[in-house]
SEVO-885608 format. One record per residue (C-alpha): z, x, y; residue in one letter. Coordinates in Angstrom, 2 decimals. Each point is the difference from the previous one (the first is absolute). Layout:
N
@w: Z, u: X, v: Y, r: A
...
% end
This chain:
194
@w: 0.00, u: 0.00, v: 0.00, r: M
@w: 0.70, u: 2.91, v: 2.35, r: K
@w: -3.51, u: 1.28, v: -0.66, r: K
@w: -1.44, u: -3.38, v: 1.03, r: L
@w: 1.78, u: 0.11, v: 3.32, r: F
@w: -0.95, u: 3.63, v: 0.61, r: C
@w: -3.64, u: -0.73, v: -0.74, r: V
@w: 0.02, u: -3.09, v: 2.20, r: A
@w: 1.71, u: 1.89, v: 2.80, r: C
@w: -2.47, u: 2.88, v: -0.21, r: L
@w: -2.92, u: -2.40, v: -0.19, r: L
@w: 1.25, u: -1.88, v: 3.03, r: L
@w: 0.64, u: 3.08, v: 2.09, r: L
@w: -3.02, u: 2.07, v: -1.00, r: S
@w: -2.37, u: -2.89, v: 0.53, r: S
@w: 1.48, u: -0.73, v: 3.39, r: A
@w: -0.22, u: 3.63, v: 1.03, r: V
@w: -3.59, u: 0.22, v: -1.22, r: S
@w: -1.02, u: -3.14, v: 1.86, r: R
@w: 1.75, u: 1.07, v: 3.19, r: A
@w: -1.63, u: 3.42, v: -0.13, r: Q
@w: -3.44, u: -1.39, v: -0.87, r: A
@w: -0.03, u: -2.49, v: 2.84, r: T
@w: 1.56, u: 2.26, v: 2.61, r: A
@w: -2.50, u: 2.87, v: -0.13, r: A
@w: -3.28, u: 0.82, v: -1.74, r: P
@w: -0.09, u: 2.51, v: -2.84, r: Q
@w: -1.25, u: 3.46, v: 0.98, r: N
@w: 0.09, u: 3.24, v: -1.94, r: P
@w: 2.97, u: 2.25, v: 0.78, r: P
@w: -0.40, u: 2.09, v: 3.15, r: Q
@w: 0.16, u: 3.75, v: -0.44, r: K
@w: 2.25, u: 1.52, v: 2.58, r: S
@w: 1.58, u: 3.33, v: 0.71, r: A
@w: 3.13, u: 0.65, v: -2.08, r: P
@w: 3.16, u: -1.24, v: 1.66, r: A
@w: 3.55, u: 1.16, v: -0.50, r: A
@w: 1.41, u: -1.48, v: -3.20, r: A
@w: 2.88, u: -2.40, v: 0.45, r: V
@w: 0.89, u: -0.49, v: -3.65, r: S
@w: -1.80, u: -0.38, v: -3.32, r: N
@w: -3.45, u: 0.76, v: 1.41, r: D
@w: 0.32, u: -2.54, v: 2.82, r: Q
@w: -1.35, u: 1.17, v: 3.31, r: K
@w: 1.51, u: -0.64, v: 3.37, r: K
@w: -2.02, u: -2.54, v: 1.97, r: I
@w: -0.78, u: 0.79, v: 3.60, r: E
@w: 2.29, u: -2.22, v: 2.13, r: P
@w: -2.93, u: -1.35, v: 2.07, r: A
@w: -1.92, u: -0.93, v: -3.16, r: K
@w: 3.08, u: -1.61, v: -1.53, r: E
@w: 0.44, u: -2.06, v: 3.17, r: A
@w: -3.65, u: -1.07, v: -0.22, r: D
@w: 0.39, u: -0.96, v: -3.66, r: I
@w: 3.08, u: -2.08, v: 0.81, r: R
@w: -1.92, u: -1.64, v: 2.86, r: K
@w: -2.86, u: -0.81, v: -2.39, r: L
@w: 2.45, u: -1.52, v: -2.48, r: L
@w: 1.44, u: -2.11, v: 2.82, r: K
@w: -3.41, u: -1.02, v: 1.41, r: V
@w: -1.23, u: -1.01, v: -3.46, r: T
@w: 3.18, u: -1.95, v: -0.71, r: G
@w: 0.61, u: 1.88, v: -3.21, r: T
@w: 3.65, u: -1.10, v: -0.27, r: A
@w: -0.91, u: -3.67, v: 0.44, r: A
@w: -2.91, u: 0.39, v: -2.41, r: L
@w: 2.28, u: 1.56, v: -2.59, r: L
@w: 2.49, u: -2.83, v: 0.42, r: E
@w: -2.75, u: -2.60, v: -0.39, r: Q
@w: -1.41, u: 1.80, v: -3.04, r: T
@w: 3.46, u: 0.18, v: -1.57, r: M
@w: 0.46, u: -3.75, v: 0.49, r: Q
@w: -3.37, u: -0.72, v: -1.60, r: T
@w: 0.71, u: 2.34, v: -2.90, r: M
@w: 3.45, u: -1.50, v: -0.51, r: E
@w: -1.51, u: -3.49, v: -0.09, r: K
@w: -2.41, u: 1.17, v: -2.71, r: N
@w: 2.44, u: 2.15, v: -1.99, r: V
@w: 2.97, u: -2.40, v: -0.03, r: K
@w: -1.52, u: -2.50, v: -2.45, r: P
@w: -1.19, u: 2.80, v: -2.28, r: M
@w: 3.46, u: 1.58, v: -0.05, r: M
@w: 1.62, u: -3.36, v: -0.66, r: T
@w: -2.34, u: -0.76, v: -2.89, r: Q
@w: 0.46, u: 3.49, v: -1.47, r: A
@w: 3.76, u: -0.57, v: -0.41, r: L
@w: 1.43, u: -1.93, v: -2.94, r: P
@w: 0.35, u: -3.73, v: 0.74, r: A
@w: 3.21, u: -1.19, v: 1.58, r: G
@w: 1.49, u: -1.42, v: 3.16, r: E
@w: 0.95, u: 3.51, v: 1.18, r: Y
@w: -3.61, u: 1.18, v: 0.51, r: R
@w: -0.72, u: -1.39, v: 3.46, r: E
@w: 3.36, u: 1.13, v: 1.34, r: K
@w: -0.44, u: 3.49, v: -1.48, r: L
@w: -3.48, u: 0.41, v: 1.50, r: V
@w: 1.20, u: -1.27, v: 3.40, r: D
@w: 2.96, u: 2.40, v: -0.06, r: L
@w: -2.30, u: 2.85, v: -1.02, r: F
@w: -2.27, u: -0.64, v: 2.99, r: F
@w: 3.00, u: -0.36, v: 2.33, r: D
@w: 1.23, u: 3.42, v: -1.17, r: K
@w: -3.50, u: 1.47, v: 0.26, r: F
@w: -0.39, u: -1.25, v: 3.59, r: H
@w: 3.40, u: 1.39, v: 0.93, r: A
@w: -1.05, u: 3.44, v: -1.25, r: K
@w: -3.50, u: -0.04, v: 1.50, r: L
@w: -0.08, u: 1.90, v: 3.30, r: D
@w: -3.30, u: -0.43, v: 1.85, r: L
@w: 0.79, u: 2.94, v: 2.27, r: Q
@w: 0.24, u: 2.27, v: -3.04, r: K
@w: -3.41, u: -1.22, v: -1.09, r: F
@w: -1.42, u: 0.76, v: 3.43, r: L
@w: 1.60, u: 3.45, v: -0.19, r: D
@w: -1.74, u: 0.51, v: -3.37, r: L
@w: -3.31, u: -1.08, v: 1.52, r: A
@w: 0.02, u: 2.68, v: 2.72, r: V
@w: -0.73, u: 3.02, v: -2.25, r: P
@w: -2.57, u: -2.01, v: -1.94, r: I
@w: -1.90, u: -0.84, v: 3.17, r: Y
@w: 0.37, u: 3.64, v: 1.06, r: D
@w: -1.55, u: 1.10, v: -3.28, r: K
@w: -3.11, u: -2.17, v: 0.25, r: Y
@w: -0.66, u: -0.34, v: 3.72, r: L
@w: -0.30, u: 2.47, v: 2.85, r: S
@w: 1.80, u: -0.70, v: 3.26, r: D
@w: -3.36, u: -0.75, v: 1.63, r: E
@w: -0.78, u: -2.58, v: -2.71, r: E
@w: 3.42, u: -1.57, v: 0.43, r: I
@w: -0.54, u: -0.25, v: 3.75, r: K
@w: -3.44, u: -1.53, v: -0.66, r: G
@w: 1.54, u: -2.59, v: -2.29, r: L
@w: 2.64, u: -0.82, v: 2.61, r: I
@w: -2.76, u: -0.53, v: 2.56, r: Q
@w: -2.00, u: -2.13, v: -2.42, r: F
@w: 2.94, u: -2.19, v: -1.01, r: Y
@w: 0.80, u: -0.64, v: 3.66, r: Q
@w: -3.49, u: -1.47, v: 0.59, r: T
@w: -0.76, u: -3.70, v: -0.51, r: P
@w: -1.95, u: 0.84, v: -3.19, r: L
@w: 2.86, u: 2.17, v: -1.26, r: G
@w: 2.49, u: -2.78, v: 0.70, r: Q
@w: -2.24, u: -2.49, v: -1.81, r: K
@w: -0.26, u: 2.38, v: -2.97, r: A
@w: 3.79, u: 0.36, v: -0.12, r: L
@w: 0.45, u: -3.77, v: 0.03, r: K
@w: -2.70, u: -0.61, v: -2.63, r: A
@w: 0.83, u: 2.82, v: -2.44, r: L
@w: 3.16, u: -1.55, v: -1.51, r: P
@w: -1.80, u: -3.28, v: -0.71, r: Q
@w: -3.08, u: 1.83, v: -1.26, r: L
@w: 2.15, u: 2.14, v: -2.28, r: T
@w: 1.94, u: -3.00, v: -1.30, r: E
@w: -3.12, u: -2.08, v: -0.64, r: E
@w: -1.81, u: 2.91, v: -1.64, r: L
@w: 3.06, u: 0.67, v: -2.16, r: G
@w: 0.15, u: -3.65, v: -1.08, r: E
@w: -3.74, u: -0.09, v: -0.68, r: A
@w: 0.31, u: 3.23, v: -2.00, r: G
@w: 2.94, u: -1.40, v: -1.96, r: R
@w: -1.93, u: -3.16, v: -0.89, r: K
@w: -3.09, u: 2.01, v: -0.92, r: M
@w: 2.13, u: 2.32, v: -2.15, r: G
@w: 1.63, u: -2.95, v: -1.80, r: E
@w: -3.39, u: -1.58, v: -0.69, r: T
@w: -1.57, u: 3.25, v: -1.21, r: L
@w: 3.08, u: 0.77, v: -2.09, r: G
@w: -0.02, u: -3.42, v: -1.65, r: R
@w: -3.77, u: 0.18, v: -0.66, r: E
@w: 0.28, u: 3.54, v: -1.37, r: S
@w: 2.85, u: -0.93, v: -2.35, r: M
@w: -1.85, u: -3.07, v: -1.28, r: M
@w: -3.15, u: 2.05, v: -0.62, r: E
@w: 1.89, u: 2.79, v: -1.79, r: V
@w: 1.77, u: -2.54, v: -2.24, r: L
@w: -3.29, u: -1.81, v: -0.68, r: A
@w: -1.70, u: 3.29, v: -0.89, r: E
@w: 2.92, u: 1.14, v: -2.19, r: H
@w: 1.40, u: -3.03, v: -1.86, r: P
@w: 2.13, u: 2.30, v: -2.18, r: E
@w: 1.96, u: 1.06, v: 3.11, r: I
@w: 0.46, u: -3.63, v: 1.05, r: E
@w: 1.35, u: -0.85, v: -3.48, r: K
@w: 2.36, u: 3.02, v: 0.10, r: A
@w: 1.23, u: -1.05, v: 3.43, r: M
@w: 0.64, u: -3.58, v: -1.16, r: E
@w: 1.85, u: 1.27, v: -3.07, r: A
@w: 2.20, u: 2.21, v: 2.16, r: A
@w: 1.19, u: -2.87, v: 2.21, r: Q
@w: 3.38, u: -1.55, v: -0.70, r: P
@w: -0.18, u: -3.33, v: -1.87, r: Q
@w: 0.98, u: -2.15, v: 3.01, r: G
@w: -2.72, u: 1.34, v: 2.32, r: R
@w: -3.19, u: -0.69, v: -1.99, r: Q
% end
């Protein structure tokens, strides 16, 4: 049961982080820069002006609000799956609610933003960051920021539905092509579920 919650937690957080990163800035190959003084464990010190620009970009793009919205969407989708994955009983809903309460209490958006700074530093030059700030302050940039969460959510839902359909079709075709596997699967099911 602990594994289930760890997996759900990691799924929730990693998906939210991925979505927030994907919608906040485009993917570019890492920038090669002159070696900087090592801080610890191969991390380089970020120029203060560039760090300030990165933080401004995160603010202009509404990364914290986007992360919060993404977390809410993911929670809405993950909650029923977690509930169904637990053994039946009246405790399930309360346990899942308490889990998410605890998760929210531990989640610190500022720490996430702090984690984002070196990642942006790795992939974007200061000039690119400044260009993105300028873009996102234009009417088109503002429209893109407003549309991206809905676009991402709708694309995710469309992808989920497409995946379910393709998965169902693929399974039916495999079982039709290999009746011996279908018979083995039926034989393996408990008596009450056939």
